Residue, then its C-alpha position, 0 to 999 in steps of 0.5 A: m026690644s025693637v030695632s029702634e030701641k036697640m039703636s037709639v038707647g042713650a043716643a042724643m037725637t037731632d031733628v033733620t030734614v032730608r030729601l030722598p028719591t020716592r023709591l027709597v022712601k017707599m023702601a023705608e016705609a015698607q020696612v016700617a010696615s013690615g014691623r021691623f022698624d018703628g019709623v022711617d028715621v030708624v030705617i035710615e039710622h040703621a042704614l047709616h050704621e050698616y054703611a059705617e060698618r061696611e066702610g070700616k071693613l073696606e078700610h081694613l081690606r085696603a090696609l091688608l091689600k097695601v101690606g100685600e102690595d108692599q110685600l110684593m114690591r120687596g119680593e116677599y112672595v111665593e109663586w102659585t103653582p099646582t104643587l103649592m096648591s096641593e100642599i096647602a090643600q093637604e095641610a088643610r085636610e090634615a088640620a081638619a082631621r085633627g079637629e082644627k078650625p080654619k083661620t078666617e084670615p090666612w095672614s093672621 
């Protein structure tokens, strides 16, 4: 299944006309020529999906940052020291020795 088939299955489509800088058109055409995409429209569709995903991740990070800022304002924090870092590193080594996988988000 090609990228275009994966992205457009069951999606309602609307024709639009857009003006793009020549360099972006050439980039999109190169992607089509490489065989990765079936058309420039699919390249743009893919780019917009990627953009939406990136924006979602940024929004998640902004929310986490807000939580941290709020905690800081309430005095809910631990000061970083070399000793604290050593303790954290030791805990990580011990967890690895037990075969535990590290958390991808330390706040979870």
